[in-house]
N, C-alpha and C positions, 0 to 999 in steps of 0.2 A: 504494500500500500504506500501511497504518497499523499501528502497533504493537498487538500483541494484549494482552489482560489478563495481568498478571503471573502469575496462577495457570496460565494456558495456556502461557506461556513456560516454566514449570517442567516441563512435560511435552513440550517441544520444539516448541510451536506459537508462532512468533514474530510472525506477522503476520495481519491481515485483507487479503484481496486487493481488497476494495471500499473506496474512500475515503469513501463517503457516510456520513453520520451514521446510527447505528443507531436502531431503533424502540423499543428497550427491551422491557419486558414480562416475563412469567413463563410458563414451560411447566408443564404438569401441574397447573394450578389445580384441575382435576377429571380423573379418569381418562378421561372422555368427550372431553377435549381432546387426548388422545394415543392415536391408534388405529393399530395396526400389523397388517397381514395378510400372511402369507407368500405369495410367488409360488411355487407348488408345482411340483415336477418328478416326484413319485412317482405311478405309475399302478398301483393295487393290483389284485389278483385278486378275484373275488367272494368274499363271506364263506363261501360254500359250498365253496370250493376245498379241496383236500386239506390238512389241518392238518399232516401230516408234511412235505410239501414247502414249505408256506407257514405256518410256525408263528407268525408275528408278526401281531397284530391292529393295523391302522392306524386311528387315530382323529384327528379334527380337533376341537380344543378352542378355544372362545372364552372367554377368561379376563379377569376384571375384578379388578385389583389382586392378581394372583398372580405371585410369583417362579417362574420355570420349575422350578428345583430343588425348591422347596417343593411345587409342584403334583405333580411326579413322585413325591415322597415320600408325599403325601396319597393319590394314586391307588393306589400300591402298598399302602399301609396298608388302604385300603378293600377292595382285592381280596385281601388276606391273602397277598401275595407279596413277594419280595425287591425292593428298590428297583433292583437291578442289572438287572432284567428290563424296565425302562422306559427308552426312548431317545427322543431328539428331534433335530431338525435345526438349531435355532438358539435361543440364549438371548435372551429378551426382557425389556424393562423391566417392573418390577413395577407402578409407578403409571401404568397404562395399560389400555386394552382391546386385547387381543392375540388373534389367530387363528393357530394354529400346529398342526403335525402332531406326533403321538407314535406310537410303536409299543410294544406290550406283548407279550412273548414267552410263548407257551404259556398263554394265558388264555382263559377262556370269553367269547366275544363278547357274549353276553347279559348277563353280569355286568359287563363293561366298559360297555355301553350304559346299564346301570341305576345306575351310580355317581352318587350325589347329593352334590355339593359346592357350597357356597354360592359364587356368583360364577363358576361354571364350567358351560358348556354343551358336552356331549360328543356327537359324531356319529361312529359307527363307519362306516368307509368300505370296509373289505375286509381282505384278507390280503396279506402280503408274504413273500418268501423270506428276507429278512434284516431286522435292525433298522435304524432310521435311524442315520446317523452325522452328526457335526457337519458342516454344509455341504450337506446333502441338500436344498437349495432353490436357486432361482435368485436370489431377492432378496426385497424387502419393499415393500409399498405403505404409504404413510403419509398420514394426515389429522391435521394438528396445528394446534391453535388457540393463538395467542399472546395470553394474557390481559393486560389493563390495559397496553397499549402506551403509551408516552409520546407517540408520534407515528406516523403512518402515511404521511406525505407522501413519505418517502424510499424507500419500497418500490420504486417504479418506477426510481429512479436506481440502487439496489443491484442490481436485476435486470439493468439495462443493463450494469453493471460485470461481473457474473458471466457474462453472455453473451459479453462481449468476452474475458474471461479464458479461457472454454471454447472460444473460436473458433467460435461458433455463433450464428446469427441467431434460433434458436427454442428453444435449450436453455441452461440455466444450468450453469456449471461451477465447481467448487471443488477445492482440493487434497484428495486422498483420504487425509487424515491420520486418525489414530486420535483419537477424541474423549476428553474429560476422563474419562468414566466408565470407559474402558479402564484407567485408572490408579488409580481410587478417587475417588468424587465428593467425599467429605468429607476424605479424607486420601490424597492422590495419592502413594502410596509403592510400589505393586506393581512398578514398573520399577526402583526403587532396590533392592528385595529381589532382583529378577532380576539386576541388574548385579552385586550382591554374590555371587550364586550363580555367575555366569559367571567371576568373579574367584577363585572357590573360597574366598571369605570366608564360611564357613558360619555362624560366630558373628555376624558383622555382618548377615547376612540375617535370622537369627532375631530379633536385637535390633531391627532396623529395623521388623519386622512386629509384634512383641509390645509393645515399649516405644515410644519415639519419639512422645510425645503431641502432638496437634495442637490449636491453638486453635479449629479449625473443628468439633471433635467436642463432644459434650455433656460437661458437667462430670464426671459419674460416670466416663465413659470416660477422660477426661484424668487424673483422679485415680488410676485403676487403672493406667494406663500409667506414670505418674510413680512409683508404688510399685514397679513392676517395675524401673524404672531404678535406684531406690535399692537394690534387692536384687541387682543384677546382679554387681557386682564381687566380692561375698562369696558369690556362688552360693547365695543363700537361695531356692531354688526352691520350697520348701514355702510360705513366706510369699508369694512372688510368685503362686503358684497361688490362694491364698486371696483375694488382692486382686482377681483377675479375675472379674467377674460372669459369670453363666451365658450371657448373650447374646453374650459374646465367646468363643464355643465353640472356634473354631479356635486362638485364642491360648492358651486353657486347655489344649487338647490338646497343644500344643507344650511348654508349660512343665511340664505333668504328665509328659511323656516325659523331660524333663531331670531332674525330681525322682526318677523311677523309677530312672534310671541314674546319678544323682549327676553330671550332665553337667559336663564341664570341658574336654574335648578337642574338636578340630575334628570328629572323627567323631561325637561325641555330638550336636553341633548339626546336623550333616547328618541324623542319625537323627530329631531333633526335627522337621525339615522334612518327613520322610517320614511323620510322624503325620497329615499333612493328606491330604485326598482327592487322587487322582492328577490330576484335572482342575485343581485349584488349584495343584499343583506345576508343571504345565505352564504355567499362567497367568503365573507369575512370570517365567519366561524369555521367554514370548511378549510380556509387557509390556516387557521390556528391548528386544526386537527392535522393538516398536512405537515406543518412544522414539527409538531410533536412526533409524528410518524418518522420524519426524516431524522430527528434526533435519536429516536429509538434504533433505527437502522445503523446510524453512525456509531452508536455505543456498542451495538452487536459486533460491528466490524472491529472496533477497537479491542474488544475482548477476545476476538478470534473465534467467535462462534460461527458455524457454517450457515450459509443461506440455502444451499442445495440439498440439505437434509435436516430433519428436526432433531432437537435434543429433548430430553425429558422436561416436561413442563410447557413445551410449545403448544400452540393451537394451530392445527392444520385446517384448511378448507379443501373441499373436493372439487374436481373439475366439472365444468358445465357439460352435461351430457349432450347438449345440442351444439357444441362448439364445431366450427368448420374444421376440415382436415388441416393438419399442420399448424394449428393455432392453439396454444395452451391458454385456456380461458378459465380462470378461477371462478367458483361460485361461492361468494362470501356468506351466503345464507346456510351453507351446509358445513358445519365446523365440528371439530372434535379435539378435546384436550389429550395430548400425548403423554400418558404416564409410562413408567418404566416397562410395564408388562406389554404395552402396545408399541413400544419403540421400534422394534424390528419390522413389524407389519407396516407401521407408518412410513418408515424409511423406504420400504419397497414401493409403496404407493407413490411417494414423492419421486423416487428414481424413475418410475415409469410414466411420469407426467399425469398421474391420476389424482394427485393431491399436491398442495402447496403450503409451505410454511408461511404463517401470517404474523402480522403485528397489528395492534389496534389503531383505528381512527377513532379516538376516544370520544365517547358520548355518555349519556345517562345510563345506558344498558351495558356498558363495557364490562367484560369479564377478562381477567388478566392471565388466565392459565395458572401455571405453577412454576416453582423453581427460579432459575436464573432469568429466563425470558420475562417472567412477571416482575422480578426484581428490577430489571432494566427499565421497564415501562413505568413502574411506580417511582423510581428515582428521578426519571425525566420530569414527571408531573410534579413531584415534590420540589424540584429545582425551579419550576415555573410557578409554583404556588397555586396550582389548580388541581381539581379532582373531578371525577366523572359527574358528580352531582351538580357541579357548577354549570353544566350544559343544559340544565333545566331552566331554559330562558324563555322570555315572552316572544310570541309571534314567530316570525321567520327565523329567529336566531336559535331556536331550540334544536337540539340534535340528539338522537338516541345512539349515534355512533354505528360503526360497522368494523369489519376487518379487511385487510388488504394483503395480498401476497407480497413478500419481501424480495422476491427474485423474479425477474422477467427474462425469458430466454427466447431466442429467435434464430431462424436460419438467416444467414447474411451472405450477400455477395458484394464484392467490391471490384469495380472495373473502371477503366478509362483514365484519362489524364486531362483535367484534374479528376480525382477519384470520385466516383458515384457509388453511394451505398444504397442497396435495395434490401428491404426487410419488412416484416409485418409485426405489429404489436397488438395485444389485446386492448380493449377500450380502457381508458384511464391511464395508460402508460405513455411515457413521454419519449419521443424520438430524440430529443436533445440530451436525454440522460444517457443514451447509448453513444451519441456523437461526441459528448464531452469527454468520454474516455479516450477517443481517438484524437481529438483536437487539443485537449488540455489548454484551453485558451481562456482569455477574459470572457465572462458571460456575455458581454456585448457582442462578441463574435458569433454567438449562438442565437442571438435574439432575432 
């Protein structure tokens, strides 16, 4: 192992598992260099099916430099409908070429097919009985080119290290941590906001998000956040609102809410947070859970515990029975604590890809297992001064928690000059977590 970049350590990623020198380089020099295609699980009815029973139009969109939320808004605008009638299975990177599914409720299929948006190719597939929900996919296929690498000679050595880590002769494996973009590429603070929420520090959560300038942001943004900080103690919410430019829309919405209610009490700051979209409210607490998970994985690495096989006390989850061929897809709803009497059997299941070692995404219902794995999780929580009961929160902030596999493995091919990496990952896993092992670069190069 070698130490990770300091910015990665700030989000709980302390190590690289490969000791070999990185190749350097840059991702997304062109959208064509970052291609993502969903591995689909939805089977629609024909477009001629009864609209009463199947009111959602399913479409596949190939998007060039489109943020998923922005595309959904543009699509609804063109159709003249509410944005709330558009759903999708997974959020994708903007600076990429992505192929993904959307549903549109109670829409004319011909109108959907005729929508003309620059950088978007739309193909109507049929009808479904319900709209897509987050996670309605098996995973994603990636084709990613690393531009201007400093060297390529170490690719083979890195691949060997990652195969050894994953316990496989033909697949590479990496810790299934949450990548930098989970926490904010330029200002990694979403987990800090989430931790403040979990501790019921509502004012701290708002201030961390709205103020708190970062040297990695552009100057106008830093200046705006600095003005907010100047206004904070005297509660000059009107002046703070005026300082925030229009492109910081979420920040403006929060401060405007404080201005409207002359915010000063904890309940006022909680109200400011609820001015944000519900998915963003959930994101904060999810980011806190992700940070805890990363810390747990880093501590497991530091202690030298395996990721490709369980130890006594681990909690394993079993594989999804409906997973596509060649894709290891954990089912976090089917878990089992590994005691000493079950250890050999559990190791066989994990070795064959039928089960996966997990760590908690902590929430109110979290169970820690036993032994050293439980000790690691509890020590991380104690260091952060939080516990599972703290996730019993109001509204969209509440979370019961779940579990997540600590290892992700995939078949990988690398070809071309500059090198192009082709692989597939299960839903929820990050391509940049694999690429960081090869590049070992500043997180900005992976953004």
